[in-house]
Each structure stands twice: as structure tokens, then as C-alpha cells.
C-alpha positions, 0 to 999 in steps of 0.5 A: 537682666543686669545683676548689678546692685541697681536694677532700675527700670524693670517692668512690673509683672501682671500679678504683683507679689510682695517683693520681700516674699518673692526674694524670700527675705524679711523686711529688716533684711540688709542690702547685702542679704537682699543682693545675695537672695537676688543673685541666687534666684536670678541665676536659677530663673535666668532665660539663658538657662530656661529657654523652654520654660515660660514659667521660669521667664515669668519668675525671672521678671518677678524676681528682677522687679522685686529687686528693683524695688528693694535695692533702691532705698527710696523705692523701698521706703515708698513701698514700705510706707504705701505699697505698690500704689506709691511706685511709678510703675509706668516709668519702669522699663524692661531689659531684654535678653539678646540671646532669646530675641532672634535675628529679626527682633535683634535687628529691630532692637539694634535699629532703635538703639541706633536711633538713640532709643536707650535699650537695656540688655541683660547680661548673659547667665553664662558670664554670671555663672562662670564668675560665681564659680570662679572659672573666669580668666582674670588679666592684671590691670595695674594702676596707671596703665590701660589695656585695649581689646575686642570682646565678642557680644554677650561675652566678657573680659575680666581684669584684676586691679590691685591697689595698696592702702595709699591708693585706696585712701586717695581713690580709684577711677576705672574707665572704658572708652571706645573710639569705634562707638561700640556698646558695652558694659563696665562691670564690677564684681565682689567676692561672693561670701566665702566662695571662690567666685564673684558676684556682680555688684555694679554695672554701667552701660556705655553712653555716647559722649562726643565721638566715643562711647564711654563708661566709668566707675569712681570710688572717691570716698564721697557719693558719686552719681550715674545718669540713667538715660532711660528715665529721661527717654521715658519722661520725654515720651510721656510728656515732652514738656516734663522731660526737662524737669525729669532730666536730673531724676536720672541721677542714681547714687552708686552703691559703692563709693570706696574700695579697700586695699587688695585686688578688685575684679572688673569686666568689659561686657560686649553689648553690641547687637551683632559685632564685637565691641572694641574698647580701652580700659584704664585704672587710675589713682585719684591722687594725681587728679586731686583738683579734678576730684574736688571739682567733681565733688563740687559739681555733684553737690551743685547738681543735687541742689539744682535737682531739688530746685527744679522739683520746686520750680516744676510745681510753680511752672505747672501752676503758671502754665495752667493759669497761662492756658486759662487766660489764653482760652479766655483771650480766644473766647473774648476775641470770638465774642467781640468778632461776633458782636461787630459782625452783628452790628455790621449786619444791622447797619446793612439793613438800613441801606440795602433795598429789596428788589422791586416787583416787575408787575408794579403793584407795589413800590417795594421800598424798605423805608422812607429814605429809600422812598425818596431815592426811588422817586428820584430814579422814577423821574429819571426814567419818565421824561414825558411826565417830567416835561409835563410838570415842567410845562405847568410850572412855566405856565404858572410863572408866565401867568403870574408875570402877566398879571403883574405886568397888566396891572402895571400898565393900567397904573401907568395909563 
């Protein structure tokens, strides 16, 4: 488990205990006291040191989960107010320890990572313990210079950045890039109390930006934020429509915003699944980047305002979407209703114009209505020429007799 001061996205254990109880700290403990307690317990139960002890692995998860709550001011406030119910445990993912995965699982993890699925990995307990014991080799990294190298997986290269008061006041930036698109972590260590060793305070996982992977830490005397990509990935998986609104929720405040004069310890940790990580690390004084620093400060403020606006807009959007779905359903229902009514009307019309089949026995006419009777009669005349002829003969005879009567009468008058 990455032992930075920010342990976002740690899975909740099956049986949850009070985070304060797990870390053996009081409710009014300071951030530093919580951090110190976590470091001690995380090293004690780290999977690297307890490979054959499944109980230690469960303790380690519990410690990490508790720290993920108490190290986050917002989550700590939510827990203090309403307990676990106030926390979105479904949105908390688990980091994996590569040393315990095995070859097959490591291959699967590497595949998912290649496909763009963010997978958080732990930092080797050996690296953390060596740092705490002060037995690591530290190479100097002067301000304004860069150093390139290759670091084995689950190993780290340590660098000491020495700054004076003027540089500390102006601000310091430390960045790592990899043109080979290697996976790595940029780590920052603090002096561990009165000990000679160093405890992990911050960590940044590399992100792909364009054709390189990079990570950076910015100590500029104002709040700088980092983007946790796993928050967006989880939101996308749960609700693709909500992913847009959760996009800025991945912004997490960096716990250290300034450095004092002196030597500060940074490290590049190899996070590739199989091969070494290629990197270039550089340390810069922000004094020569004053315009850039102001632009960053301004854009950070704009993003925070936009995040608040999106939270409000999401509520409006959800209401409008629900209303849209309601009227869309109504539209479908009304359309179906109109179609059904018109179909019934057509069927009724057809009942006036369609006749039934006439029986071959001739016992009945089989007519459906009056108009049909007329039509059938006409058809009957057409099929019976003998009857038609007889009728026509009677009509002619009658006409002839009538004319004869009139003609005879006329002859008598003439005579």
C-alpha cells in the first residue's frame, strides 16, 4: 500500500472497526500523529513481511482503510458526523501488492493497465523500511538540473534536493517524465521525527500525457491539486452518464504546499509490471516561472469553482433528465394509443365493405347488409342470361301492346 499521506480508494474490510481504534489514536489526534501511527502499523502488517500470515494481510487492509478515512479531512468529518454510513465505500478501490500476485495475475494486471484501467499498486515494504532506517543511497539533484536513469520494478532511486531560503520562498517544482511511457511513482519523504530515517509523506502515480508518462509535485505556497484517475474510472463503470459530473471529483488537495530551506528527499519508484522503468527527474525553482505559477494558481481556482458549479448543475440535470424520461414515456404511450384507436377504426370500416362467403347450397343469400344485397343482385343477373332475356321479353311485349292500343284508337278517330 502506498504509504503517502493520502490513501485514496482503499477497500473496506468485511467487519469494519472504528478507524481511531484501529490506528490506536484519539479523536482529537493531529494529522501528523495519525500519519505516524499508520506508518508504524503498515510496516508491521505489510504483505511483504508477512507472506505466510493471512491474518496480517487482513490487518494491513484494515489499517490502510482506516487511514484512508482519517487522512482525508472531508472523509474524517463525514465519519465523525455520521459514521460509516456517510462514506461511499463502493467508490473505494483496493491497491495491489505486485510481490504477492504471481506471474499469471501480474500478467492480467498488466493487461488491464495497458487497456487504460487504472490499477493502484503498493510500494514495497523493503523500500519503505530502508528509508525509515536511513540505509538508502541518496544522490544529489541540484536545482535547475535533471538526472536520467532506469530503476528496477519495486525498487527506488532516491534524490536529495537542497534549497536555500530564497528558493523555498519562490517555490519548488519536482517533475519526472518517461519517453518510454514507463509506469513509476514519484515519492516525497519527510524526516521521521528524531530518527535518522525518512517516512513517506506524498506519492504521485505516473499518468500518460500525450506520448510520455509524467508525475509532478508543486510546492508553490498555495493549494495545488492532483487528479486521482481511479475516481473517474469507477464513476464511469457505475454510471457512464454520471462520469462527466464526477470528472473533477478526482481532484485531491496535496497535503504539502511548501518546503522550507534545507535538503528534501524524493524518489522514483519502478512501477512497471515486468521491466525496468526509464525516467528523467528534474528540480526547478518557480522564480523563473512566475507567469506559469500565476496561471496555475488561476486555473486551479477556476477548476474548483467549476466543480462546485457542476455539483449544482448535476442536481438540475438529474431533475430535467427524469422529466425528459417521463415525457418520453408519455409520448410512447400516447403514440401507441393513437395507433390502436386508428387500427380499431379501420377494422370497423372494413366491416361495412367486406362480405361473407356465399353457401354453395344456395339455401341463403349470405348477404351482410342492404348495400351488399344490391350488389349481389346485380351479380346474379349477370350470371343468369336466360332469366334476363325472359324479363326483357315481357318488357318489350308490354311496350308493343301499349303502342298498339294507342295506334288502334288513333285509327278509329281518323276513320
